[in-house]
C-alpha positions in Angstrom: 0.0 0.0 0.0 2.7 2.4 1.0 4.6 1.7 -2.3 1.5 2.5 -4.3 1.1 5.8 -2.4 4.7 6.7 -3.2 4.2 6.1 -6.9 1.3 8.5 -7.1 1.7 11.9 -8.8 -0.1 15.2 -9.2 -3.7 15.6 -7.8 -4.0 12.0 -6.6 -0.8 12.3 -4.6 -2.0 15.6 -3.0 -5.4 14.2 -2.2 -4.0 11.0 -0.6 -1.4 13.0 1.3 -4.1 15.4 2.7 -6.3 12.4 3.6 -3.5 10.7 5.5 -2.5 13.8 7.4 -6.1 14.7 8.2 -6.9 11.2 9.5 -3.7 11.0 11.5 -4.5 14.3 13.1 -8.0 13.1 13.9 -6.7 9.8 15.3 -4.2 11.6 17.5 -6.6 14.3 18.8 -9.9 12.4 19.1 -9.0 8.7 18.6 -11.3 8.7 15.5 -10.3 6.5 12.6 -13.1 7.5 10.2 -13.6 10.4 7.9 -16.6 10.3 5.6 -15.0 12.4 2.8 -11.5 10.7 2.7 -12.9 7.2 3.4 -15.1 7.5 0.4 -12.5 8.9 -2.0 -9.2 7.5 -0.9 -9.4 4.8 1.7 -12.2 2.7 0.2 -9.7 1.1 -2.1 -7.7 -0.1 0.9 -10.7 -1.6 2.6 -11.7 -3.3 -0.6 -8.4 -5.2 -0.6 -9.7 -7.0 2.5 -13.3 -7.4 1.3 -14.7 -3.9 2.0 -16.4 -4.6 5.3 -13.5 -4.4 7.7 -14.6 -3.6 11.3 -11.7 -4.7 13.4 -8.2 -6.1 12.8 -6.2 -8.1 15.3 -2.5 -8.8 14.9 -0.8 -11.7 16.5 2.9 -11.0 15.9 5.7 -9.0 17.3 5.0 -5.5 18.4 4.2 -3.1 15.5 5.7 0.4 15.4 3.3 3.1 16.5 3.6 4.8 13.1 2.7 1.7 11.1 -0.1 0.8 13.5 -1.6 4.3 13.1 -1.3 4.0 9.3 -3.2 0.7 9.4 -6.0 2.2 11.5 -6.5 5.1 9.1 -6.1 3.1 5.9 -8.7 0.5 6.9 -10.8 2.9 9.0 -11.1 0.5 11.8 -9.5 -0.3 15.2 -6.3 -2.4 15.1 -5.4 -4.4 18.2 -2.2 -6.1 19.0 -2.3 -9.5 20.7 1.1 -10.7 21.6 2.9 -12.1 24.6 6.5 -12.7 25.6 7.6 -16.3 25.6 10.7 -15.7 27.7 
């Protein structure tokens, strides 16, 4: 997904960039992962990759970086929870 975003140019790149920044700000300030405008225009394509009706994502791996976890939340417009434990 991030490689596809890097390859964008012109208006699309600007729209996606503004959408990402807007949703990251909303996530940071309000904890909100949804934006009607940007979800419809930009992030719908990301959700469609997983079937379009994503409500929650649970990871079961090593800890994910805060930046990438935030990106997943805004890209799929849902909460992403980490489920991992130490085995040591």
